[in-house]
NUMAR-98957 format. One record per residue: residue number from 0; residue in one letter; y, x, z of N, C-alpha, C in turn. Coordinates in nm, 3 decimals. Each point is the difference from the previous one (the first is absolute). Layout:
<mises>
MISE   pos   code      n_yy      n_xx      n_zz     ca_yy     ca_xx     ca_zz      c_yy      c_xx      c_zz
MISE   NUM      A         Y         X         Z         Y         X         Z         Y         X         Z
...
</mises>
This chain:
<mises>
MISE   pos   code      n_yy      n_xx      n_zz     ca_yy     ca_xx     ca_zz      c_yy      c_xx      c_zz
MISE     0      M    -1.239    -3.168     0.956    -0.079     0.122    -0.050     0.084     0.049    -0.045
MISE     1      S     0.022     0.144    -0.016     0.080     0.079    -0.112    -0.114     0.050    -0.087
MISE     2      S     0.033    -0.004    -0.150    -0.127     0.077    -0.085     0.023     0.168     0.035
MISE     3      P    -0.128     0.039     0.007    -0.024     0.165    -0.032     0.063     0.062    -0.107
MISE     4      Q     0.137     0.044     0.033     0.053     0.160    -0.109    -0.090     0.114    -0.048
MISE     5      S    -0.005    -0.032    -0.110    -0.090     0.126    -0.089     0.095     0.156     0.065
MISE     6      G    -0.023     0.088    -0.027     0.045     0.135     0.071     0.092     0.033    -0.122
MISE     7      P     0.091     0.133     0.034     0.101     0.037    -0.059     0.026     0.004    -0.122
MISE     8      S     0.104    -0.041    -0.066    -0.005     0.000    -0.175     0.087     0.099    -0.042
MISE     9      W    -0.035     0.060    -0.113     0.073     0.097    -0.056     0.168    -0.088    -0.075
MISE    10      T    -0.026    -0.092    -0.014     0.118    -0.097    -0.019     0.068    -0.024     0.050
MISE    11      D    -0.001     0.047     0.155     0.088    -0.006     0.133     0.085     0.081     0.004
MISE    12      P     0.148     0.000    -0.027     0.048     0.086     0.020     0.039     0.080     0.069
MISE    13      A    -0.052    -0.037     0.148     0.016     0.042     0.144    -0.124     0.076     0.014
MISE    14      Y    -0.115    -0.012    -0.057    -0.149     0.051    -0.001     0.075     0.123    -0.146
MISE    15      V     0.043    -0.017    -0.053     0.022     0.139    -0.136     0.078     0.107     0.085
MISE    16      A     0.083    -0.063     0.065     0.114     0.086     0.041    -0.080     0.059     0.140
MISE    17      T    -0.053    -0.062     0.079    -0.046     0.036     0.126    -0.103     0.112    -0.071
MISE    18      V    -0.097    -0.006    -0.127    -0.097     0.128    -0.021     0.107     0.154    -0.031
MISE    19      V     0.107    -0.076    -0.094     0.040     0.099    -0.072     0.077     0.112     0.137
MISE    20      S     0.015    -0.101     0.133     0.097     0.109     0.073    -0.100     0.064     0.109
MISE    21      V    -0.141    -0.067    -0.030    -0.089     0.140     0.090    -0.044     0.094    -0.036
MISE    22      L     0.017    -0.033    -0.194    -0.009     0.150    -0.077     0.114     0.075    -0.019
MISE    23      A     0.097    -0.005     0.047     0.125     0.028    -0.036     0.004     0.121     0.151
MISE    24      V    -0.068    -0.092     0.088    -0.012     0.094     0.156    -0.108     0.100     0.018
MISE    25      G    -0.124    -0.043    -0.079    -0.106     0.048    -0.027     0.083     0.183    -0.067
MISE    26      T     0.038    -0.041    -0.119     0.033     0.097    -0.060     0.092     0.102     0.044
MISE    27      L     0.100    -0.068     0.094     0.078     0.077     0.082    -0.102     0.084     0.102
MISE    28      V    -0.067    -0.078     0.056    -0.032     0.117     0.088    -0.084     0.090    -0.057
MISE    29      F    -0.103    -0.018    -0.095    -0.034     0.108    -0.081     0.109     0.131    -0.014
MISE    30      Y     0.071    -0.060    -0.053     0.114     0.094    -0.058     0.041     0.101     0.177
MISE    31      I     0.072    -0.058     0.085     0.016     0.012     0.155    -0.103     0.095     0.039
MISE    32      S    -0.120    -0.037    -0.044    -0.114     0.111     0.083     0.012     0.088    -0.100
MISE    33      L     0.031     0.058    -0.115    -0.020     0.119    -0.067     0.143     0.091     0.012
MISE    34      T     0.136    -0.070     0.062     0.120     0.089     0.051    -0.027     0.021     0.132
MISE    35      D     0.144     0.125     0.015    -0.004     0.022     0.132     0.135    -0.027     0.081
MISE    36      G     0.011    -0.003     0.107     0.170    -0.051     0.058    -0.018    -0.155     0.064
MISE    37      G     0.068    -0.003     0.040     0.017    -0.151     0.073     0.133    -0.067    -0.096
MISE    38      P    -0.039    -0.140    -0.028     0.096    -0.065    -0.007     0.188    -0.022    -0.041
MISE    39      S     0.085     0.049    -0.084     0.076     0.018    -0.008     0.103    -0.153    -0.005
MISE    40      I     0.126     0.000    -0.023     0.081    -0.121    -0.014    -0.021    -0.049    -0.151
MISE    41      G    -0.036     0.092    -0.071     0.016    -0.031    -0.155    -0.142    -0.044    -0.046
MISE    42      E    -0.088     0.078     0.092    -0.185    -0.021    -0.073    -0.010    -0.147     0.125
MISE    43      V     0.063    -0.060     0.103    -0.003    -0.118     0.009     0.036    -0.101    -0.083
MISE    44      L     0.091     0.033    -0.059     0.116    -0.104    -0.091    -0.121     0.014    -0.169
MISE    45      F    -0.042     0.067     0.040    -0.092     0.050    -0.149    -0.142    -0.091     0.013
MISE    46      V    -0.028    -0.004     0.139    -0.132    -0.070     0.031     0.046    -0.187     0.003
MISE    47      F     0.073    -0.012     0.026     0.083    -0.147     0.024     0.003    -0.022    -0.178
MISE    48      L     0.068     0.050    -0.086     0.019    -0.063    -0.117    -0.130     0.043    -0.072
MISE    49      W    -0.092     0.087     0.051    -0.129     0.005    -0.078    -0.141    -0.119     0.034
MISE    50      V     0.060    -0.047     0.106    -0.085    -0.116     0.029     0.080    -0.123    -0.038
MISE    51      S     0.099    -0.008     0.035     0.077    -0.156    -0.049     0.042     0.000    -0.142
MISE    52      V    -0.008     0.065    -0.059     0.057    -0.022    -0.147    -0.101    -0.020    -0.087
MISE    53      P    -0.139     0.031     0.051    -0.111    -0.039    -0.108    -0.053    -0.140     0.032
MISE    54      T     0.050    -0.019     0.175    -0.056    -0.095     0.060     0.073    -0.121    -0.053
MISE    55      T     0.109     0.048    -0.021     0.088    -0.118    -0.040    -0.015    -0.064    -0.172
MISE    56      V    -0.007     0.131    -0.056    -0.039    -0.060    -0.145    -0.121    -0.055    -0.048
MISE    57      A    -0.084     0.023     0.111    -0.162    -0.065    -0.050     0.034    -0.148     0.035
MISE    58      Y     0.088     0.002     0.114     0.036    -0.197     0.069     0.007    -0.009    -0.094
MISE    59      E     0.134     0.027    -0.078     0.111    -0.085    -0.127    -0.110    -0.027    -0.100
MISE    60      V    -0.075     0.110    -0.031    -0.085     0.009    -0.137    -0.108    -0.125     0.027
MISE    61      A    -0.043    -0.009     0.161    -0.131    -0.028    -0.017     0.069    -0.210     0.020
MISE    62      R     0.094     0.022     0.042     0.103    -0.127     0.015     0.029    -0.085    -0.128
MISE    63      R     0.016     0.111    -0.091     0.030    -0.080    -0.118    -0.058    -0.007    -0.138
MISE    64      W    -0.097     0.067     0.014    -0.095     0.018    -0.106    -0.133    -0.023     0.005
MISE    65      L    -0.059    -0.042     0.139    -0.135     0.008     0.060    -0.034    -0.162     0.033
</mises>
């Protein structure tokens, strides 16, 4: 029998990165809802960086210091 695992932990780097990425995507959705027009190549790259950079930084911070 395996022991029951507790819920997600704020010290788990994957969990921290997931939370940060969800918040980043939510912020982008809010921003996009306020602007007009479709996405251009520059906007697509901006979205990629807006989500991937904070997620990576949060993962590394959680991995090293939590």
